[in-house]
TIMI-2910 file (N, C-alpha, C, CB; in pm, 1 decimal, decimal comma, always signed):
<rs>
+----------+----------+----------+----------+----------+----------+----------+----------+----------+----------+----------+----------+------+
!      n_x !      n_y !      n_z !     ca_x !     ca_y !     ca_z !      c_x !      c_y !      c_z !     cb_x !     cb_y !     cb_z ! resn !
+----------+----------+----------+----------+----------+----------+----------+----------+----------+----------+----------+----------+------+
!  +2317,9 !   -427,1 !  -3304,3 !  +2189,1 !   -467,5 !  -3257,1 !  +2159,8 !   -378,9 !  -3126,9 !  +2186,7 !   -628,0 !  -3227,3 !  Met !
!  +2049,2 !   -315,5 !  -3117,8 !  +2021,3 !   -233,9 !  -3002,9 !  +1962,9 !   -313,7 !  -2882,5 !  +1926,5 !   -124,9 !  -3043,4 !  Ser !
!  +1995,2 !   -263,2 !  -2765,6 !  +1950,6 !   -342,5 !  -2649,0 !  +1802,7 !   -298,3 !  -2610,8 !  +2052,8 !   -320,8 !  -2523,6 !  Glu !
!  +1733,3 !   -396,0 !  -2564,6 !  +1596,8 !   -365,2 !  -2522,2 !  +1595,3 !   -294,6 !  -2389,2 !  +1513,6 !   -491,3 !  -2514,2 !  Arg !
!  +1511,6 !   -203,6 !  -2371,6 !  +1503,6 !   -131,6 !  -2243,4 !  +1438,6 !   -232,0 !  -2135,3 !  +1413,8 !     +7,1 !  -2260,9 !  Arg !
!  +1497,9 !   -226,6 !  -2015,7 !  +1441,4 !   -302,7 !  -1903,9 !  +1315,3 !   -243,6 !  -1857,5 !  +1536,5 !   -311,1 !  -1790,1 !  Gln !
!  +1214,9 !   -323,5 !  -1844,1 !  +1086,7 !   -276,3 !  -1788,6 !  +1094,3 !   -262,4 !  -1635,0 !   +972,0 !   -374,0 !  -1827,6 !  Arg !
!  +1044,6 !   -161,7 !  -1579,1 !  +1043,1 !   -142,9 !  -1436,6 !   +941,9 !   -234,9 !  -1378,5 !  +1014,2 !     +1,1 !  -1398,9 !  Ser !
!   +953,3 !   -259,1 !  -1246,3 !   +857,8 !   -346,8 !  -1174,9 !   +720,2 !   -281,7 !  -1179,3 !   +902,7 !   -372,3 !  -1025,5 !  Ala !
!   +718,9 !   -145,3 !  -1165,4 !   +587,9 !    -76,2 !  -1173,7 !   +522,0 !    -90,2 !  -1303,3 !   +602,0 !    +66,4 !  -1145,5 !  Thr !
!   +595,2 !    -81,8 !  -1408,4 !   +541,4 !    -97,8 !  -1546,4 !   +491,0 !   -241,7 !  -1561,1 !   +652,5 !    -64,9 !  -1657,4 !  Glu !
!   +563,4 !   -340,0 !  -1517,8 !   +520,3 !   -475,7 !  -1533,0 !   +393,3 !   -504,6 !  -1454,4 !   +629,1 !   -568,2 !  -1490,9 !  Ser !
!   +392,0 !   -458,2 !  -1324,4 !   +273,4 !   -490,1 !  -1240,6 !   +151,2 !   -410,7 !  -1290,2 !   +301,7 !   -457,0 !  -1088,6 !  Leu !
!   +167,0 !   -292,7 !  -1338,7 !    +43,2 !   -218,1 !  -1388,6 !     +2,2 !   -279,1 !  -1524,5 !    +71,8 !    -56,6 !  -1405,3 !  Leu !
!    +91,5 !   -337,2 !  -1606,8 !    +46,1 !   -410,9 !  -1720,3 !    -42,5 !   -524,5 !  -1687,9 !   +157,2 !   -458,6 !  -1794,3 !  Ser !
!    -11,6 !   -596,0 !  -1578,7 !    -91,2 !   -705,2 !  -1525,0 !   -229,1 !   -648,2 !  -1474,2 !    -11,7 !   -778,5 !  -1407,6 !  Val !
!   -218,5 !   -534,0 !  -1408,4 !   -348,0 !   -476,8 !  -1355,6 !   -442,2 !   -431,6 !  -1467,9 !   -319,3 !   -355,1 !  -1262,3 !  Ala !
!   -383,0 !   -373,1 !  -1571,2 !   -467,6 !   -337,6 !  -1691,6 !   -523,0 !   -460,2 !  -1756,5 !   -386,3 !   -257,9 !  -1796,7 !  Phe !
!   -448,4 !   -562,6 !  -1766,5 !   -500,9 !   -690,8 !  -1822,6 !   -620,5 !   -745,5 !  -1745,4 !   -390,5 !   -796,7 !  -1823,6 !  Gly !
!   -606,0 !   -742,3 !  -1615,2 !   -713,0 !   -788,0 !  -1527,1 !   -836,2 !   -699,9 !  -1540,1 !   -665,5 !   -790,2 !  -1382,3 !  Val !
!   -809,1 !   -566,2 !  -1545,7 !   -920,4 !   -472,2 !  -1561,5 !   -995,4 !   -490,5 !  -1692,7 !   -869,6 !   -330,6 !  -1552,5 !  Glu !
!   -922,0 !   -519,2 !  -1803,7 !   -985,7 !   -544,0 !  -1932,6 !  -1069,5 !   -663,7 !  -1933,0 !   -886,7 !   -556,2 !  -2037,9 !  Met !
!  -1019,2 !   -768,8 !  -1865,8 !  -1101,2 !   -894,9 !  -1856,1 !  -1223,4 !   -873,7 !  -1772,1 !  -1018,7 !  -1011,2 !  -1796,1 !  Ala !
!  -1209,4 !   -797,1 !  -1662,8 !  -1322,5 !   -768,6 !  -1573,7 !  -1427,5 !   -683,5 !  -1648,1 !  -1273,3 !   -695,0 !  -1444,2 !  Thr !
!  -1391,2 !   -591,1 !  -1729,4 !  -1484,2 !   -509,3 !  -1807,6 !  -1553,6 !   -596,5 !  -1908,3 !  -1411,7 !   -392,7 !  -1877,9 !  Ile !
!  -1476,7 !   -676,9 !  -1986,8 !  -1544,5 !   -759,4 !  -2094,7 !  -1638,3 !   -856,6 !  -2032,7 !  -1441,5 !   -837,3 !  -2182,7 !  Leu !
!  -1598,6 !   -931,9 !  -1927,2 !  -1697,8 !  -1026,3 !  -1868,1 !  -1813,8 !   -952,3 !  -1797,4 !  -1627,1 !  -1120,9 !  -1766,1 !  Phe !
!  -1783,2 !   -845,6 !  -1736,4 !  -1892,7 !   -772,2 !  -1671,0 !  -1986,3 !   -718,0 !  -1781,3 !  -1836,4 !   -653,7 !  -1579,8 !  Gly !
!  -1944,2 !   -676,6 !  -1894,1 !  -2031,6 !   -631,0 !  -1999,0 !  -2112,2 !   -741,4 !  -2061,3 !  -1953,7 !   -563,0 !  -2102,4 !  Ala !
!  -2051,3 !   -864,0 !  -2066,6 !  -2130,4 !   -975,4 !  -2123,8 !  -2247,6 !  -1001,2 !  -2018,9 !  -2035,3 !  -1112,2 !  -2148,7 !  Ile !
!  -2218,0 !  -1003,0 !  -1887,0 !  -2316,6 !  -1025,6 !  -1788,5 !  -2424,7 !   -918,8 !  -1789,8 !  -2252,9 !  -1033,4 !  -1656,1 !  Ala !
!  -2380,9 !   -794,3 !  -1800,9 !  -2476,5 !   -676,5 !  -1801,3 !  -2565,5 !   -681,7 !  -1924,8 !  -2397,9 !   -538,2 !  -1798,8 !  Met !
!  -2504,7 !   -720,8 !  -2041,0 !  -2577,7 !   -722,9 !  -2165,7 !  -2688,7 !   -834,3 !  -2157,5 !  -2478,1 !   -748,0 !  -2287,0 !  Ala !
!  -2653,2 !   -939,3 !  -2080,9 !  -2754,0 !  -1043,0 !  -2065,8 !  -2868,6 !   -997,2 !  -1969,7 !  -2687,1 !  -1173,0 !  -2013,0 !  Gly !
!  -2838,3 !   -916,0 !  -1872,0 !  -2942,1 !   -865,7 !  -1785,6 !  -3028,6 !   -758,9 !  -1849,2 !  -2881,8 !   -812,9 !  -1663,0 !  Leu !
!  -2971,3 !   -674,5 !  -1931,1 !  -3044,1 !   -566,0 !  -1993,2 !  -3046,8 !   -594,9 !  -2143,2 !  -2978,6 !   -426,0 !  -1961,2 !  His !
!  -3133,8 !   -685,8 !  -2183,6 !  -3134,4 !   -722,8 !  -2326,9 !  -3168,6 !   -609,4 !  -2423,5 !  -3231,9 !   -833,4 !  -2348,3 !  Lys !
!  -3239,5 !   -512,7 !  -2374,8 !  -3278,2 !   -403,6 !  -2465,6 !  -3158,0 !   -313,0 !  -2499,4 !  -3391,5 !   -319,5 !  -2402,1 !  Gln !
!  -3067,8 !   -305,1 !  -2406,7 !  -2954,1 !   -212,4 !  -2422,4 !  -2827,6 !   -294,5 !  -2447,0 !  -2937,0 !   -120,1 !  -2295,3 !  Gln !
!  -2824,2 !   -409,8 !  -2498,8 !  -2705,2 !   -495,0 !  -2506,8 !  -2607,6 !   -430,3 !  -2600,3 !  -2739,8 !   -638,7 !  -2554,1 !  Trp !
!  -2644,6 !   -367,2 !  -2697,7 !  -2544,1 !   -304,8 !  -2793,5 !  -2472,1 !   -187,1 !  -2722,4 !  -2617,6 !   -251,0 !  -2929,1 !  Leu !
!  -2548,1 !   -102,7 !  -2649,3 !  -2489,0 !     +5,6 !  -2578,9 !  -2391,3 !    -42,5 !  -2473,4 !  -2594,6 !    +89,4 !  -2517,7 !  Glu !
!  -2420,9 !   -145,8 !  -2404,4 !  -2332,7 !   -203,5 !  -2301,2 !  -2199,1 !   -253,8 !  -2365,4 !  -2406,8 !   -322,4 !  -2226,8 !  Val !
!  -2216,9 !   -329,1 !  -2474,0 !  -2096,6 !   -388,4 !  -2534,9 !  -2008,1 !   -273,5 !  -2603,8 !  -2140,6 !   -501,0 !  -2643,4 !  Leu !
!  -2066,3 !   -172,6 !  -2659,8 !  -1994,8 !    -62,8 !  -2725,8 !  -1918,0 !    +16,1 !  -2620,6 !  -2093,3 !    +30,3 !  -2804,0 !  Val !
!  -1988,6 !    +40,2 !  -2503,3 !  -1918,9 !   +116,0 !  -2396,6 !  -1801,2 !    +29,3 !  -2338,7 !  -2022,4 !   +156,3 !  -2280,2 !  Ser !
!  -1818,9 !    -99,6 !  -2330,2 !  -1711,8 !   -186,1 !  -2276,8 !  -1590,2 !   -183,3 !  -2373,8 !  -1764,8 !   -335,1 !  -2257,0 !  Ala !
!  -1618,5 !   -179,2 !  -2498,4 !  -1512,4 !   -181,8 !  -2600,3 !  -1435,0 !    -48,6 !  -2594,4 !  -1572,9 !   -205,8 !  -2744,9 !  Ile !
!  -1509,4 !    +61,6 !  -2570,9 !  -1445,0 !   +194,6 !  -2563,5 !  -1358,3 !   +194,0 !  -2433,1 !  -1556,4 !   +315,7 !  -2562,5 !  Val !
!  -1410,3 !   +143,8 !  -2325,1 !  -1329,8 !   +140,5 !  -2201,6 !  -1201,8 !    +52,3 !  -2213,1 !  -1416,9 !    +88,9 !  -2086,3 !  Leu !
!  -1216,8 !    -62,8 !  -2280,8 !  -1099,7 !   -149,9 !  -2303,5 !   -996,6 !    -76,4 !  -2397,4 !  -1146,4 !   -289,5 !  -2368,2 !  Val !
!  -1047,9 !     -9,7 !  -2500,7 !   -953,4 !    +65,7 !  -2588,5 !   -879,8 !   +169,0 !  -2507,8 !  -1027,8 !   +134,9 !  -2706,5 !  Ala !
!   -953,3 !   +244,1 !  -2411,6 !   -883,2 !   +339,5 !  -2336,0 !   -786,1 !   +280,5 !  -2240,6 !   -974,9 !   +421,8 !  -2266,7 !  Met !
!   -811,4 !   +169,3 !  -2187,4 !   -713,5 !   +101,7 !  -2102,4 !   -588,0 !    +50,7 !  -2181,7 !   -782,3 !    -16,6 !  -2031,6 !  Leu !
!   -614,0 !    +14,2 !  -2303,7 !   -500,2 !    -25,8 !  -2396,9 !   -417,0 !    +93,8 !  -2426,7 !   -552,4 !    -87,7 !  -2532,3 !  Ala !
!   -475,5 !   +210,0 !  -2447,1 !   -402,4 !   +330,6 !  -2467,0 !   -319,8 !   +366,0 !  -2340,3 !   -498,6 !   +443,6 !  -2504,0 !  Leu !
!   -381,8 !   +349,9 !  -2227,7 !   -304,3 !   +380,5 !  -2102,1 !   -191,6 !   +286,0 !  -2082,0 !   -394,1 !   +375,6 !  -1978,8 !  Ala !
!   -208,9 !   +153,3 !  -2117,2 !   -106,1 !    +58,4 !  -2106,0 !    +10,5 !    +94,5 !  -2196,3 !   -158,2 !    -76,7 !  -2136,9 !  Gln !
!    -23,2 !   +139,0 !  -2316,5 !    +85,8 !   +173,7 !  -2414,6 !   +164,1 !   +294,7 !  -2364,4 !    +25,9 !   +204,6 !  -2558,5 !  Ala !
!    +99,8 !   +385,7 !  -2289,1 !   +171,2 !   +499,0 !  -2237,6 !   +265,3 !   +466,7 !  -2120,3 !    +73,9 !   +601,2 !  -2196,2 !  Thr !
!   +250,7 !   +351,1 !  -2065,7 !   +335,3 !   +315,5 !  -1956,8 !   +491,9 !   +310,8 !  -1983,7 !   +290,2 !   +185,1 !  -1910,7 !  Leu !
!   +518,8 !   +290,5 !  -2113,2 !   +655,0 !   +293,7 !  -2152,4 !   +725,5 !   +432,0 !  -2127,6 !   +662,2 !   +256,5 !  -2296,6 !  Arg !
!   +643,9 !   +537,5 !  -2126,6 !   +693,8 !   +669,3 !  -2105,0 !   +683,1 !   +718,7 !  -1963,9 !   +625,8 !   +759,9 !  -2191,5 !  Arg !
!   +654,8 !   +621,9 !  -1872,2 !   +637,0 !   +659,5 !  -1731,7 !   +489,6 !   +662,3 !  -1695,4 !   +701,0 !   +796,3 !  -1703,5 !  Gly !
!   +469,7 !   +710,5 !  -1573,4 !   +327,6 !   +721,7 !  -1523,1 !   +269,2 !   +846,1 !  -1588,0 !   +319,0 !   +731,7 !  -1360,3 !  Leu !
!   +224,5 !   +832,5 !  -1706,8 !   +159,7 !   +944,9 !  -1772,0 !    +21,0 !   +971,2 !  -1717,8 !   +152,4 !   +921,5 !  -1919,4 !  His !
!    -29,9 !  +1094,1 !  -1723,5 !   -157,1 !  +1128,7 !  -1665,6 !   -272,6 !  +1032,4 !  -1724,2 !   -187,6 !  +1282,9 !  -1695,7 !  Pro !
!   -249,7 !   +985,3 !  -1849,9 !   -352,5 !   +901,2 !  -1908,7 !   -372,6 !   +774,6 !  -1825,6 !   -315,9 !   +865,3 !  -2053,1 !  Ile !
!   -266,7 !   +729,6 !  -1759,7 !   -278,8 !   +606,6 !  -1675,9 !   -378,3 !   +635,6 !  -1560,4 !   -134,9 !   +561,4 !  -1617,5 !  Val !
!   -358,3 !   +749,5 !  -1495,8 !   -454,5 !   +781,0 !  -1387,0 !   -591,9 !   +815,1 !  -1436,4 !   -404,1 !   +895,3 !  -1304,6 !  Tyr !
!   -599,5 !   +885,3 !  -1544,8 !   -735,1 !   +926,4 !  -1601,1 !   -812,3 !   +798,4 !  -1637,4 !   -719,7 !  +1022,2 !  -1733,1 !  Ala !
!   -739,5 !   +696,2 !  -1687,5 !   -809,0 !   +568,6 !  -1724,2 !   -879,5 !   +509,9 !  -1601,8 !   -706,7 !   +463,3 !  -1782,5 !  Ser !
!   -818,2 !   +517,4 !  -1492,1 !   -874,7 !   +459,2 !  -1373,9 !  -1004,5 !   +543,6 !  -1325,5 !   -762,0 !   +453,9 !  -1261,0 !  Gln !
!   -999,0 !   +671,7 !  -1349,3 !  -1120,0 !   +748,9 !  -1308,5 !  -1227,5 !   +730,4 !  -1407,0 !  -1090,7 !   +897,8 !  -1293,4 !  Ala !
!  -1192,7 !   +711,7 !  -1538,3 !  -1301,5 !   +681,5 !  -1638,1 !  -1362,0 !   +549,8 !  -1627,3 !  -1252,0 !   +693,5 !  -1773,5 !  Leu !
!  -1306,3 !   +462,6 !  -1557,7 !  -1366,5 !   +327,9 !  -1532,2 !  -1492,5 !   +344,7 !  -1443,0 !  -1260,1 !   +229,7 !  -1461,3 !  Leu !
!  -1504,7 !   +454,1 !  -1376,9 !  -1625,3 !   +481,2 !  -1290,3 !  -1747,4 !   +525,5 !  -1371,4 !  -1592,5 !   +591,1 !  -1185,5 !  Ala !
!  -1732,2 !   +555,6 !  -1500,0 !  -1845,6 !   +615,0 !  -1573,2 !  -1961,2 !   +520,5 !  -1589,0 !  -1801,7 !   +661,0 !  -1708,6 !  Leu !
!  -1941,8 !   +389,2 !  -1612,6 !  -2061,8 !   +305,3 !  -1621,1 !  -2142,8 !   +292,2 !  -1486,5 !  -2019,8 !   +166,6 !  -1668,1 !  Pro !
!  -2084,0 !   +335,7 !  -1371,3 !  -2166,1 !   +333,8 !  -1248,1 !  -2284,9 !   +417,7 !  -1255,5 !  -2088,3 !   +376,2 !  -1132,7 !  Val !
!  -2280,3 !   +526,4 !  -1338,8 !  -2399,6 !   +615,1 !  -1355,4 !  -2520,6 !   +538,5 !  -1401,4 !  -2370,6 !   +727,0 !  -1455,8 !  Val !
!  -2503,5 !   +448,0 !  -1495,8 !  -2615,4 !   +376,5 !  -1551,9 !  -2640,9 !   +239,7 !  -1488,0 !  -2593,9 !   +359,9 !  -1696,8 !  Thr !
!  -2536,3 !   +183,0 !  -1428,0 !  -2542,9 !    +47,4 !  -1369,7 !  -2468,3 !    +45,5 !  -1234,7 !  -2480,9 !    -59,1 !  -1468,6 !  Glu !
!  -2541,0 !    +52,7 !  -1123,6 !  -2464,2 !    +62,2 !   -996,1 !  -2375,0 !    -65,8 !   -968,8 !  -2565,4 !    +82,6 !   -876,2 !  Pro !
!  -2408,5 !   -173,2 !  -1026,8 !  -2327,3 !   -294,5 !  -1000,4 !  -2180,5 !   -274,2 !  -1047,4 !  -2390,7 !   -419,2 !  -1073,4 !  Met !
!  -2163,2 !   -186,8 !  -1141,7 !  -2027,2 !   -160,5 !  -1189,4 !  -1941,1 !    -97,3 !  -1081,4 !  -2030,6 !    -70,3 !  -1311,9 !  Trp !
!  -2007,5 !    -39,9 !   -982,8 !  -1932,0 !    +23,2 !   -873,6 !  -1851,4 !    -78,3 !   -801,5 !  -2023,9 !    +94,3 !   -776,3 !  Gly !
!  -1895,9 !   -203,5 !   -779,2 !  -1823,5 !   -305,7 !   -714,7 !  -1704,4 !   -348,0 !   -799,8 !  -1913,3 !   -421,4 !   -685,2 !  Leu !
!  -1725,5 !   -365,0 !   -924,0 !  -1616,0 !   -398,1 !  -1020,8 !  -1508,2 !   -283,7 !  -1022,7 !  -1676,9 !   -419,3 !  -1168,5 !  Ala !
!  -1554,4 !   -158,1 !  -1025,5 !  -1466,2 !    -47,9 !  -1026,4 !  -1373,7 !    -37,7 !   -897,5 !  -1548,9 !    +75,9 !  -1042,7 !  Trp !
!  -1441,4 !    -67,7 !   -782,7 !  -1374,1 !    -67,1 !   -652,2 !  -1262,0 !   -174,6 !   -646,9 !  -1478,2 !    -91,7 !   -538,4 !  Leu !
!  -1297,4 !   -295,6 !   -701,2 !  -1200,5 !   -405,5 !   -703,3 !  -1081,4 !   -365,8 !   -793,1 !  -1267,8 !   -538,6 !   -754,8 !  Val !
!  -1112,5 !   -302,7 !   -916,5 !  -1007,0 !   -265,3 !  -1006,4 !   -920,3 !   -152,8 !   -947,2 !  -1065,8 !   -223,0 !  -1139,7 !  Cys !
!   -977,6 !    -57,3 !   -876,9 !   -898,6 !    +46,1 !   -823,2 !   -809,1 !     -2,9 !   -707,2 !   -987,3 !   +156,7 !   -779,1 !  Ile !
!   -855,9 !    -93,3 !   -628,2 !   -775,0 !   -153,7 !   -518,6 !   -659,8 !   -231,1 !   -577,3 !   -861,3 !   -247,4 !   -428,7 !  Ile !
!   -689,7 !   -313,8 !   -679,2 !   -581,6 !   -389,1 !   -747,6 !   -476,5 !   -297,2 !   -815,4 !   -643,4 !   -482,5 !   -853,7 !  Phe !
!   -524,1 !   -194,5 !   -880,8 !   -435,5 !    -97,3 !   -951,3 !   -341,8 !    -24,0 !   -842,9 !   -527,3 !    +12,6 !  -1034,9 !  Phe !
!   -404,1 !    +17,6 !   -734,7 !   -331,4 !    +86,6 !   -633,6 !   -227,5 !     -3,7 !   -570,8 !   -424,8 !   +140,0 !   -530,2 !  Thr !
!   -264,1 !   -128,8 !   -542,7 !   -162,1 !   -227,7 !   -485,6 !    -53,3 !   -245,5 !   -574,8 !   -220,5 !   -363,6 !   -457,0 !  Tyr !
!    -78,1 !   -263,9 !   -706,7 !    +20,7 !   -292,6 !   -803,5 !   +115,5 !   -165,9 !   -822,2 !    -49,1 !   -334,8 !   -937,2 !  Cys !
!    +58,1 !    -49,3 !   -819,6 !   +134,2 !    +72,9 !   -821,3 !   +228,7 !    +90,7 !   -710,1 !    +46,9 !   +182,8 !   -823,1 !  Leu !
!   +175,7 !    +75,6 !   -586,7 !   +255,3 !    +87,0 !   -467,7 !   +366,1 !    -13,0 !   -455,6 !   +170,5 !    +76,3 !   -353,0 !  Val !
!   +326,9 !   -139,5 !   -487,3 !   +427,7 !   -252,5 !   -471,8 !   +533,4 !   -232,0 !   -575,7 !   +361,2 !   -398,5 !   -488,4 !  Lys !
!   +493,6 !   -193,3 !   -695,5 !   +594,2 !   -174,1 !   -807,7 !   +695,9 !    -63,8 !   -772,8 !   +520,2 !   -135,8 !   -943,6 !  Gly !
!   +646,0 !    +44,0 !   -716,3 !   +732,0 !   +153,7 !   -677,5 !   +826,1 !   +115,0 !   -564,9 !   +649,4 !   +272,0 !   -636,9 !  Gln !
!   +778,6 !    +27,1 !   -476,5 !   +861,4 !    -17,2 !   -360,1 !   +976,9 !   -107,2 !   -424,4 !   +768,2 !   -103,1 !   -245,6 !  Gln !
!   +940,9 !   -189,6 !   -517,7 !  +1035,0 !   -280,3 !   -575,1 !  +1143,6 !   -203,6 !   -665,0 !   +956,5 !   -386,2 !   -658,7 !  Leu !
!  +1094,6 !    -99,6 !   -732,6 !  +1183,8 !    -19,4 !   -805,0 !  +1283,5 !    +55,9 !   -711,7 !  +1105,2 !    +76,0 !   -889,1 !  Asp !
!  +1232,3 !   +112,6 !   -602,4 !  +1324,7 !   +179,4 !   -513,7 !  +1427,0 !    +84,0 !   -449,6 !  +1247,6 !   +250,5 !   -406,8 !  Arg !
!  +1376,1 !    -33,0 !   -418,4 !  +1476,0 !   -136,2 !   -363,1 !  +1581,9 !   -172,3 !   -464,5 !  +1403,0 !   -268,3 !   -319,5 !  Arg !
!  +1540,4 !   -179,3 !   -587,7 !  +1637,3 !   -213,9 !   -692,7 !  +1741,8 !    -99,6 !   -717,6 !  +1560,9 !   -245,6 !   -824,5 !  Lys !
!  +1695,6 !    +22,2 !   -702,7 !  +1785,0 !   +142,2 !   -719,2 !  +1889,7 !   +150,7 !   -604,3 !  +1698,0 !   +275,5 !   -721,8 !  Glu !
!  +1845,8 !   +105,7 !   -482,6 !  +1933,8 !   +115,1 !   -366,8 !  +2042,4 !    +11,7 !   -368,6 !  +1855,3 !   +102,1 !   -241,0 !  Gln !
!  +2023,0 !    -91,1 !   -441,8 !  +2127,2 !   -202,1 !   -446,6 !  +2234,8 !   -174,0 !   -541,7 !  +2065,9 !   -335,0 !   -484,7 !  Gln !
+----------+----------+----------+----------+----------+----------+----------+----------+----------+----------+----------+----------+------+
</rs>
């Protein structure tokens, strides 16, 4: 039987961050679709695309901090072009992602030193 690879603290914390970002996008899209009833389909389709992109970034975490992980955070800013309110959600997501990244790397370094 093969051993499972241990997940790093960074990988675990970023997985949580991606989950929170996915929930934020979905609930934000539902709220935006309610506000802009004419474009509800466009809002929901763009939210599904963003969540799929975040799921891809989360899947690449197993291989380390792949550029897709960072690109996913930049692409979360795209809806700000059409709806400025997304800027607040994007800012919260970026702050949470950065905190998880920095804290995870600190925990990993501390574990390596022991």
